[in-house]
PDB file with SEQRES, HELIX, SHEET and CRYST1 records, atoms N, CA, C and O in Angstrom:
SEQRES   1 A   65  UNK UNK UNK UNK UNK UNK UNK UNK UNK UNK UNK UNK UNK          
SEQRES   2 A   65  UNK UNK UNK UNK UNK UNK UNK UNK UNK UNK UNK UNK UNK          
SEQRES   3 A   65  UNK UNK UNK UNK UNK UNK UNK UNK UNK UNK UNK UNK UNK          
SEQRES   4 A   65  UNK UNK UNK UNK UNK UNK UNK UNK UNK UNK UNK UNK UNK          
SEQRES   5 A   65  UNK UNK UNK UNK UNK UNK UNK UNK UNK UNK UNK UNK UNK          
HELIX    1 AA1 UNK A    2  UNK A    8  1                                   7    
HELIX    2 AA2 UNK A   12  UNK A   22  1                                  11    
HELIX    3 AA3 UNK A   27  UNK A   62  1                                  36    
CRYST1    1.000    1.000    1.000  90.00  90.00  90.00 P 1           1          
ATOM      1  N   UNK A   1      -2.378  10.391 -26.333  1.00  0.00           N  
ATOM      2  CA  UNK A   1      -2.610   9.895 -25.001  1.00  0.00           C  
ATOM      3  C   UNK A   1      -3.964   9.189 -24.936  1.00  0.00           C  
ATOM      4  O   UNK A   1      -4.063   8.094 -24.383  1.00  0.00           O  
ATOM      5  N   UNK A   2      -4.983   9.794 -25.486  1.00  0.00           N  
ATOM      6  CA  UNK A   2      -6.312   9.179 -25.454  1.00  0.00           C  
ATOM      7  C   UNK A   2      -6.321   7.846 -26.198  1.00  0.00           C  
ATOM      8  O   UNK A   2      -7.010   6.905 -25.804  1.00  0.00           O  
ATOM      9  N   UNK A   3      -5.547   7.783 -27.276  1.00  0.00           N  
ATOM     10  CA  UNK A   3      -5.464   6.540 -28.042  1.00  0.00           C  
ATOM     11  C   UNK A   3      -4.812   5.430 -27.207  1.00  0.00           C  
ATOM     12  O   UNK A   3      -5.252   4.281 -27.243  1.00  0.00           O  
ATOM     13  N   UNK A   4      -3.769   5.778 -26.460  1.00  0.00           N  
ATOM     14  CA  UNK A   4      -3.120   4.799 -25.587  1.00  0.00           C  
ATOM     15  C   UNK A   4      -4.081   4.317 -24.501  1.00  0.00           C  
ATOM     16  O   UNK A   4      -4.134   3.127 -24.193  1.00  0.00           O  
ATOM     17  N   UNK A   5      -4.829   5.242 -23.930  1.00  0.00           N  
ATOM     18  CA  UNK A   5      -5.787   4.864 -22.897  1.00  0.00           C  
ATOM     19  C   UNK A   5      -6.831   3.899 -23.453  1.00  0.00           C  
ATOM     20  O   UNK A   5      -7.185   2.917 -22.800  1.00  0.00           O  
ATOM     21  N   UNK A   6      -7.313   4.176 -24.641  1.00  0.00           N  
ATOM     22  CA  UNK A   6      -8.276   3.275 -25.263  1.00  0.00           C  
ATOM     23  C   UNK A   6      -7.644   1.924 -25.554  1.00  0.00           C  
ATOM     24  O   UNK A   6      -8.263   0.884 -25.334  1.00  0.00           O  
ATOM     25  N   UNK A   7      -6.404   1.938 -26.051  1.00  0.00           N  
ATOM     26  CA  UNK A   7      -5.712   0.694 -26.413  1.00  0.00           C  
ATOM     27  C   UNK A   7      -5.540  -0.216 -25.197  1.00  0.00           C  
ATOM     28  O   UNK A   7      -5.737  -1.427 -25.293  1.00  0.00           O  
ATOM     29  N   UNK A   8      -5.171   0.371 -24.047  1.00  0.00           N  
ATOM     30  CA  UNK A   8      -4.929  -0.425 -22.844  1.00  0.00           C  
ATOM     31  C   UNK A   8      -6.130  -0.459 -21.907  1.00  0.00           C  
ATOM     32  O   UNK A   8      -6.049  -0.984 -20.797  1.00  0.00           O  
ATOM     33  N   UNK A   9      -7.250   0.109 -22.366  1.00  0.00           N  
ATOM     34  CA  UNK A   9      -8.507   0.076 -21.631  1.00  0.00           C  
ATOM     35  C   UNK A   9      -8.376   0.669 -20.221  1.00  0.00           C  
ATOM     36  O   UNK A   9      -8.796   0.053 -19.242  1.00  0.00           O  
ATOM     37  N   UNK A  10      -7.796   1.855 -20.129  1.00  0.00           N  
ATOM     38  CA  UNK A  10      -7.712   2.579 -18.862  1.00  0.00           C  
ATOM     39  C   UNK A  10      -8.342   3.955 -19.044  1.00  0.00           C  
ATOM     40  O   UNK A  10      -8.441   4.464 -20.160  1.00  0.00           O  
ATOM     41  N   UNK A  11      -8.760   4.542 -17.946  1.00  0.00           N  
ATOM     42  CA  UNK A  11      -9.382   5.863 -18.025  1.00  0.00           C  
ATOM     43  C   UNK A  11      -8.312   6.948 -18.055  1.00  0.00           C  
ATOM     44  O   UNK A  11      -7.152   6.710 -17.716  1.00  0.00           O  
ATOM     45  N   UNK A  12      -8.724   8.140 -18.468  1.00  0.00           N  
ATOM     46  CA  UNK A  12      -7.808   9.282 -18.450  1.00  0.00           C  
ATOM     47  C   UNK A  12      -7.329   9.564 -17.031  1.00  0.00           C  
ATOM     48  O   UNK A  12      -6.159   9.877 -16.812  1.00  0.00           O  
ATOM     49  N   UNK A  13      -8.248   9.451 -16.064  1.00  0.00           N  
ATOM     50  CA  UNK A  13      -7.897   9.715 -14.666  1.00  0.00           C  
ATOM     51  C   UNK A  13      -6.824   8.744 -14.180  1.00  0.00           C  
ATOM     52  O   UNK A  13      -5.894   9.138 -13.475  1.00  0.00           O  
ATOM     53  N   UNK A  14      -6.958   7.475 -14.561  1.00  0.00           N  
ATOM     54  CA  UNK A  14      -5.947   6.485 -14.176  1.00  0.00           C  
ATOM     55  C   UNK A  14      -4.596   6.838 -14.769  1.00  0.00           C  
ATOM     56  O   UNK A  14      -3.570   6.741 -14.096  1.00  0.00           O  
ATOM     57  N   UNK A  15      -4.598   7.242 -16.018  1.00  0.00           N  
ATOM     58  CA  UNK A  15      -3.347   7.623 -16.672  1.00  0.00           C  
ATOM     59  C   UNK A  15      -2.687   8.787 -15.956  1.00  0.00           C  
ATOM     60  O   UNK A  15      -1.489   8.746 -15.676  1.00  0.00           O  
ATOM     61  N   UNK A  16      -3.457   9.824 -15.658  1.00  0.00           N  
ATOM     62  CA  UNK A  16      -2.877  10.998 -15.008  1.00  0.00           C  
ATOM     63  C   UNK A  16      -2.429  10.697 -13.583  1.00  0.00           C  
ATOM     64  O   UNK A  16      -1.425  11.243 -13.126  1.00  0.00           O  
ATOM     65  N   UNK A  17      -3.155   9.838 -12.874  1.00  0.00           N  
ATOM     66  CA  UNK A  17      -2.739   9.429 -11.534  1.00  0.00           C  
ATOM     67  C   UNK A  17      -1.410   8.683 -11.604  1.00  0.00           C  
ATOM     68  O   UNK A  17      -0.502   8.931 -10.810  1.00  0.00           O  
ATOM     69  N   UNK A  18      -1.310   7.765 -12.567  1.00  0.00           N  
ATOM     70  CA  UNK A  18      -0.078   7.003 -12.748  1.00  0.00           C  
ATOM     71  C   UNK A  18       1.076   7.938 -13.089  1.00  0.00           C  
ATOM     72  O   UNK A  18       2.167   7.819 -12.532  1.00  0.00           O  
ATOM     73  N   UNK A  19       0.828   8.872 -14.009  1.00  0.00           N  
ATOM     74  CA  UNK A  19       1.875   9.803 -14.431  1.00  0.00           C  
ATOM     75  C   UNK A  19       2.324  10.689 -13.280  1.00  0.00           C  
ATOM     76  O   UNK A  19       3.509  10.999 -13.157  1.00  0.00           O  
ATOM     77  N   UNK A  20       1.382  11.097 -12.435  1.00  0.00           N  
ATOM     78  CA  UNK A  20       1.727  11.925 -11.280  1.00  0.00           C  
ATOM     79  C   UNK A  20       2.616  11.148 -10.308  1.00  0.00           C  
ATOM     80  O   UNK A  20       3.556  11.700  -9.737  1.00  0.00           O  
ATOM     81  N   UNK A  21       2.308   9.868 -10.129  1.00  0.00           N  
ATOM     82  CA  UNK A  21       3.056   9.050  -9.170  1.00  0.00           C  
ATOM     83  C   UNK A  21       4.395   8.581  -9.722  1.00  0.00           C  
ATOM     84  O   UNK A  21       5.405   8.617  -9.019  1.00  0.00           O  
ATOM     85  N   UNK A  22       4.408   8.143 -10.976  1.00  0.00           N  
ATOM     86  CA  UNK A  22       5.598   7.508 -11.532  1.00  0.00           C  
ATOM     87  C   UNK A  22       6.305   8.320 -12.610  1.00  0.00           C  
ATOM     88  O   UNK A  22       7.365   7.910 -13.082  1.00  0.00           O  
ATOM     89  N   UNK A  23       5.754   9.444 -13.007  1.00  0.00           N  
ATOM     90  CA  UNK A  23       6.360  10.241 -14.073  1.00  0.00           C  
ATOM     91  C   UNK A  23       7.792  10.631 -13.753  1.00  0.00           C  
ATOM     92  O   UNK A  23       8.077  11.104 -12.653  1.00  0.00           O  
ATOM     93  N   UNK A  24       8.678  10.439 -14.686  1.00  0.00           N  
ATOM     94  CA  UNK A  24      10.077  10.789 -14.495  1.00  0.00           C  
ATOM     95  C   UNK A  24      10.918   9.715 -13.834  1.00  0.00           C  
ATOM     96  O   UNK A  24      12.131   9.873 -13.702  1.00  0.00           O  
ATOM     97  N   UNK A  25      10.294   8.627 -13.419  1.00  0.00           N  
ATOM     98  CA  UNK A  25      11.045   7.541 -12.779  1.00  0.00           C  
ATOM     99  C   UNK A  25      11.524   6.552 -13.821  1.00  0.00           C  
ATOM    100  O   UNK A  25      10.898   6.361 -14.863  1.00  0.00           O  
ATOM    101  N   UNK A  26      12.636   5.934 -13.518  1.00  0.00           N  
ATOM    102  CA  UNK A  26      13.108   4.809 -14.307  1.00  0.00           C  
ATOM    103  C   UNK A  26      12.357   3.561 -13.841  1.00  0.00           C  
ATOM    104  O   UNK A  26      11.784   3.548 -12.752  1.00  0.00           O  
ATOM    105  N   UNK A  27      12.362   2.537 -14.652  1.00  0.00           N  
ATOM    106  CA  UNK A  27      11.649   1.301 -14.313  1.00  0.00           C  
ATOM    107  C   UNK A  27      12.172   0.716 -13.001  1.00  0.00           C  
ATOM    108  O   UNK A  27      11.390   0.264 -12.164  1.00  0.00           O  
ATOM    109  N   UNK A  28      13.477   0.726 -12.825  1.00  0.00           N  
ATOM    110  CA  UNK A  28      14.056   0.167 -11.598  1.00  0.00           C  
ATOM    111  C   UNK A  28      13.607   0.955 -10.370  1.00  0.00           C  
ATOM    112  O   UNK A  28      13.382   0.371  -9.310  1.00  0.00           O  
ATOM    113  N   UNK A  29      13.477   2.262 -10.501  1.00  0.00           N  
ATOM    114  CA  UNK A  29      13.009   3.083  -9.382  1.00  0.00           C  
ATOM    115  C   UNK A  29      11.556   2.772  -9.049  1.00  0.00           C  
ATOM    116  O   UNK A  29      11.189   2.697  -7.876  1.00  0.00           O  
ATOM    117  N   UNK A  30      10.732   2.591 -10.071  1.00  0.00           N  
ATOM    118  CA  UNK A  30       9.320   2.264  -9.857  1.00  0.00           C  
ATOM    119  C   UNK A  30       9.193   0.897  -9.184  1.00  0.00           C  
ATOM    120  O   UNK A  30       8.359   0.718  -8.296  1.00  0.00           O  
ATOM    121  N   UNK A  31      10.008  -0.059  -9.598  1.00  0.00           N  
ATOM    122  CA  UNK A  31       9.982  -1.390  -8.965  1.00  0.00           C  
ATOM    123  C   UNK A  31      10.391  -1.294  -7.513  1.00  0.00           C  
ATOM    124  O   UNK A  31       9.783  -1.929  -6.652  1.00  0.00           O  
ATOM    125  N   UNK A  32      11.417  -0.506  -7.229  1.00  0.00           N  
ATOM    126  CA  UNK A  32      11.885  -0.338  -5.851  1.00  0.00           C  
ATOM    127  C   UNK A  32      10.801   0.332  -5.001  1.00  0.00           C  
ATOM    128  O   UNK A  32      10.578  -0.062  -3.856  1.00  0.00           O  
ATOM    129  N   UNK A  33      10.135   1.335  -5.556  1.00  0.00           N  
ATOM    130  CA  UNK A  33       9.045   1.998  -4.841  1.00  0.00           C  
ATOM    131  C   UNK A  33       7.948   1.003  -4.503  1.00  0.00           C  
ATOM    132  O   UNK A  33       7.436   1.002  -3.384  1.00  0.00           O  
ATOM    133  N   UNK A  34       7.583   0.159  -5.455  1.00  0.00           N  
ATOM    134  CA  UNK A  34       6.550  -0.850  -5.226  1.00  0.00           C  
ATOM    135  C   UNK A  34       6.980  -1.817  -4.131  1.00  0.00           C  
ATOM    136  O   UNK A  34       6.172  -2.188  -3.280  1.00  0.00           O  
ATOM    137  N   UNK A  35       8.251  -2.230  -4.146  1.00  0.00           N  
ATOM    138  CA  UNK A  35       8.753  -3.149  -3.124  1.00  0.00           C  
ATOM    139  C   UNK A  35       8.701  -2.499  -1.739  1.00  0.00           C  
ATOM    140  O   UNK A  35       8.328  -3.149  -0.762  1.00  0.00           O  
ATOM    141  N   UNK A  36       9.066  -1.246  -1.656  1.00  0.00           N  
ATOM    142  CA  UNK A  36       9.035  -0.527  -0.378  1.00  0.00           C  
ATOM    143  C   UNK A  36       7.598  -0.367   0.114  1.00  0.00           C  
ATOM    144  O   UNK A  36       7.331  -0.517   1.306  1.00  0.00           O  
ATOM    145  N   UNK A  37       6.674  -0.063  -0.795  1.00  0.00           N  
ATOM    146  CA  UNK A  37       5.270   0.063  -0.414  1.00  0.00           C  
ATOM    147  C   UNK A  37       4.716  -1.267   0.085  1.00  0.00           C  
ATOM    148  O   UNK A  37       3.962  -1.300   1.057  1.00  0.00           O  
ATOM    149  N   UNK A  38       5.085  -2.361  -0.574  1.00  0.00           N  
ATOM    150  CA  UNK A  38       4.635  -3.691  -0.138  1.00  0.00           C  
ATOM    151  C   UNK A  38       5.176  -4.027   1.247  1.00  0.00           C  
ATOM    152  O   UNK A  38       4.451  -4.545   2.096  1.00  0.00           O  
ATOM    153  N   UNK A  39       6.462  -3.727   1.470  1.00  0.00           N  
ATOM    154  CA  UNK A  39       7.074  -3.986   2.769  1.00  0.00           C  
ATOM    155  C   UNK A  39       6.412  -3.140   3.849  1.00  0.00           C  
ATOM    156  O   UNK A  39       6.175  -3.618   4.959  1.00  0.00           O  
ATOM    157  N   UNK A  40       6.119  -1.899   3.530  1.00  0.00           N  
ATOM    158  CA  UNK A  40       5.466  -1.008   4.482  1.00  0.00           C  
ATOM    159  C   UNK A  40       4.084  -1.540   4.860  1.00  0.00           C  
ATOM    160  O   UNK A  40       3.707  -1.507   6.031  1.00  0.00           O  
ATOM    161  N   UNK A  41       3.338  -2.023   3.888  1.00  0.00           N  
ATOM    162  CA  UNK A  41       2.009  -2.582   4.165  1.00  0.00           C  
ATOM    163  C   UNK A  41       2.118  -3.810   5.067  1.00  0.00           C  
ATOM    164  O   UNK A  41       1.311  -3.996   5.978  1.00  0.00           O  
ATOM    165  N   UNK A  42       3.121  -4.644   4.804  1.00  0.00           N  
ATOM    166  CA  UNK A  42       3.326  -5.847   5.625  1.00  0.00           C  
ATOM    167  C   UNK A  42       3.660  -5.458   7.068  1.00  0.00           C  
ATOM    168  O   UNK A  42       3.138  -6.056   8.009  1.00  0.00           O  
ATOM    169  N   UNK A  43       4.520  -4.465   7.240  1.00  0.00           N  
ATOM    170  CA  UNK A  43       4.900  -4.033   8.580  1.00  0.00           C  
ATOM    171  C   UNK A  43       3.727  -3.396   9.320  1.00  0.00           C  
ATOM    172  O   UNK A  43       3.577  -3.595  10.525  1.00  0.00           O  
ATOM    173  N   UNK A  44       2.903  -2.640   8.620  1.00  0.00           N  
ATOM    174  CA  UNK A  44       1.718  -2.055   9.245  1.00  0.00           C  
ATOM    175  C   UNK A  44       0.765  -3.144   9.722  1.00  0.00           C  
ATOM    176  O   UNK A  44       0.176  -3.039  10.798  1.00  0.00           O  
ATOM    177  N   UNK A  45       0.617  -4.191   8.913  1.00  0.00           N  
ATOM    178  CA  UNK A  45      -0.255  -5.294   9.294  1.00  0.00           C  
ATOM    179  C   UNK A  45       0.285  -6.001  10.539  1.00  0.00           C  
ATOM    180  O   UNK A  45      -0.473  -6.326  11.452  1.00  0.00           O  
ATOM    181  N   UNK A  46       1.599  -6.234  10.569  1.00  0.00           N  
ATOM    182  CA  UNK A  46       2.207  -6.875  11.739  1.00  0.00           C  
ATOM    183  C   UNK A  46       2.035  -6.027  12.996  1.00  0.00           C  
ATOM    184  O   UNK A  46       1.765  -6.557  14.074  1.00  0.00           O  
ATOM    185  N   UNK A  47       2.190  -4.719  12.858  1.00  0.00           N  
ATOM    186  CA  UNK A  47       2.013  -3.816  14.000  1.00  0.00           C  
ATOM    187  C   UNK A  47       0.572  -3.861  14.495  1.00  0.00           C  
ATOM    188  O   UNK A  47       0.335  -3.926  15.702  1.00  0.00           O  
ATOM    189  N   UNK A  48      -0.379  -3.827  13.592  1.00  0.00           N  
ATOM    190  CA  UNK A  48      -1.791  -3.869  13.985  1.00  0.00           C  
ATOM    191  C   UNK A  48      -2.110  -5.168  14.721  1.00  0.00           C  
ATOM    192  O   UNK A  48      -2.813  -5.157  15.731  1.00  0.00           O  
ATOM    193  N   UNK A  49      -1.594  -6.282  14.216  1.00  0.00           N  
ATOM    194  CA  UNK A  49      -1.822  -7.564  14.885  1.00  0.00           C  
ATOM    195  C   UNK A  49      -1.190  -7.576  16.266  1.00  0.00           C  
ATOM    196  O   UNK A  49      -1.788  -8.092  17.211  1.00  0.00           O  
ATOM    197  N   UNK A  50      -0.006  -7.023  16.401  1.00  0.00           N  
ATOM    198  CA  UNK A  50       0.676  -6.955  17.685  1.00  0.00           C  
ATOM    199  C   UNK A  50      -0.105  -6.097  18.682  1.00  0.00           C  
ATOM    200  O   UNK A  50      -0.233  -6.458  19.852  1.00  0.00           O  
ATOM    201  N   UNK A  51      -0.622  -4.969  18.219  1.00  0.00           N  
ATOM    202  CA  UNK A  51      -1.410  -4.106  19.099  1.00  0.00           C  
ATOM    203  C   UNK A  51      -2.689  -4.800  19.553  1.00  0.00           C  
ATOM    204  O   UNK A  51      -3.100  -4.651  20.703  1.00  0.00           O  
ATOM    205  N   UNK A  52      -3.320  -5.557  18.656  1.00  0.00           N  
ATOM    206  CA  UNK A  52      -4.516  -6.308  19.042  1.00  0.00           C  
ATOM    207  C   UNK A  52      -4.190  -7.377  20.085  1.00  0.00           C  
ATOM    208  O   UNK A  52      -4.946  -7.575  21.037  1.00  0.00           O  
ATOM    209  N   UNK A  53      -3.069  -8.058  19.901  1.00  0.00           N  
ATOM    210  CA  UNK A  53      -2.643  -9.068  20.873  1.00  0.00           C  
ATOM    211  C   UNK A  53      -2.403  -8.431  22.240  1.00  0.00           C  
ATOM    212  O   UNK A  53      -2.804  -8.982  23.266  1.00  0.00           O  
ATOM    213  N   UNK A  54      -1.745  -7.267  22.251  1.00  0.00           N  
ATOM    214  CA  UNK A  54      -1.482  -6.562  23.512  1.00  0.00           C  
ATOM    215  C   UNK A  54      -2.777  -6.179  24.213  1.00  0.00           C  
ATOM    216  O   UNK A  54      -2.901  -6.338  25.427  1.00  0.00           O  
ATOM    217  N   UNK A  55      -3.734  -5.680  23.456  1.00  0.00           N  
ATOM    218  CA  UNK A  55      -5.024  -5.306  24.045  1.00  0.00           C  
ATOM    219  C   UNK A  55      -5.742  -6.528  24.608  1.00  0.00           C  
ATOM    220  O   UNK A  55      -6.350  -6.449  25.675  1.00  0.00           O  
ATOM    221  N   UNK A  56      -5.678  -7.650  23.907  1.00  0.00           N  
ATOM    222  CA  UNK A  56      -6.321  -8.874  24.390  1.00  0.00           C  
ATOM    223  C   UNK A  56      -5.665  -9.351  25.682  1.00  0.00           C  
ATOM    224  O   UNK A  56      -6.351  -9.791  26.605  1.00  0.00           O  
ATOM    225  N   UNK A  57      -4.347  -9.267  25.748  1.00  0.00           N  
ATOM    226  CA  UNK A  57      -3.645  -9.675  26.972  1.00  0.00           C  
ATOM    227  C   UNK A  57      -3.980  -8.755  28.129  1.00  0.00           C  
ATOM    228  O   UNK A  57      -4.179  -9.224  29.249  1.00  0.00           O  
ATOM    229  N   UNK A  58      -4.047  -7.468  27.885  1.00  0.00           N  
ATOM    230  CA  UNK A  58      -4.408  -6.513  28.943  1.00  0.00           C  
ATOM    231  C   UNK A  58      -5.810  -6.791  29.454  1.00  0.00           C  
ATOM    232  O   UNK A  58      -6.055  -6.767  30.660  1.00  0.00           O  
ATOM    233  N   UNK A  59      -6.723  -7.054  28.541  1.00  0.00           N  
ATOM    234  CA  UNK A  59      -8.103  -7.342  28.934  1.00  0.00           C  
ATOM    235  C   UNK A  59      -8.162  -8.626  29.762  1.00  0.00           C  
ATOM    236  O   UNK A  59      -8.901  -8.695  30.744  1.00  0.00           O  
ATOM    237  N   UNK A  60      -7.396  -9.631  29.375  1.00  0.00           N  
ATOM    238  CA  UNK A  60      -7.391 -10.897  30.108  1.00  0.00           C  
ATOM    239  C   UNK A  60      -6.784 -10.723  31.501  1.00  0.00           C  
ATOM    240  O   UNK A  60      -7.256 -11.339  32.457  1.00  0.00           O  
ATOM    241  N   UNK A  61      -5.759  -9.906  31.629  1.00  0.00           N  
ATOM    242  CA  UNK A  61      -5.121  -9.689  32.925  1.00  0.00           C  
ATOM    243  C   UNK A  61      -5.986  -8.838  33.849  1.00  0.00           C  
ATOM    244  O   UNK A  61      -5.943  -9.005  35.068  1.00  0.00           O  
ATOM    245  N   UNK A  62      -6.754  -7.947  33.288  1.00  0.00           N  
ATOM    246  CA  UNK A  62      -7.589  -7.058  34.109  1.00  0.00           C  
ATOM    247  C   UNK A  62      -8.950  -7.647  34.446  1.00  0.00           C  
ATOM    248  O   UNK A  62      -9.706  -7.081  35.236  1.00  0.00           O  
ATOM    249  N   UNK A  63      -9.256  -8.798  33.835  1.00  0.00           N  
ATOM    250  CA  UNK A  63     -10.546  -9.428  34.087  1.00  0.00           C  
ATOM    251  C   UNK A  63     -10.599  -9.933  35.523  1.00  0.00           C  
ATOM    252  O   UNK A  63      -9.664 -10.581  35.991  1.00  0.00           O  
ATOM    253  N   UNK A  64     -11.674  -9.642  36.210  1.00  0.00           N  
ATOM    254  CA  UNK A  64     -11.852 -10.122  37.571  1.00  0.00           C  
ATOM    255  C   UNK A  64     -12.690 -11.384  37.549  1.00  0.00           C  
ATOM    256  O   UNK A  64     -13.682 -11.466  36.826  1.00  0.00           O  
ATOM    257  N   UNK A  65     -12.297 -12.357  38.333  1.00  0.00           N  
ATOM    258  CA  UNK A  65     -13.003 -13.643  38.363  1.00  0.00           C  
ATOM    259  C   UNK A  65     -14.038 -13.679  39.431  1.00  0.00           C  
ATOM    260  O   UNK A  65     -14.724 -14.689  39.593  1.00  0.00           O  
TER     261      UNK A  65                                                      
END                                                                             
């Protein structure tokens, strides 16, 4: 294991983190997990932008002239 880490220039901690997350998965499962995580990040970003827009609209409507 240490030889592989040296060969690919990664730390032991990175290897164990990767193994904890992906150990026992097939390549197709790992790819699907990555796709789902990417989609989740995109949806979270869209939600955050929507919430900011809502707050800006509320502030504009409540502003007194």
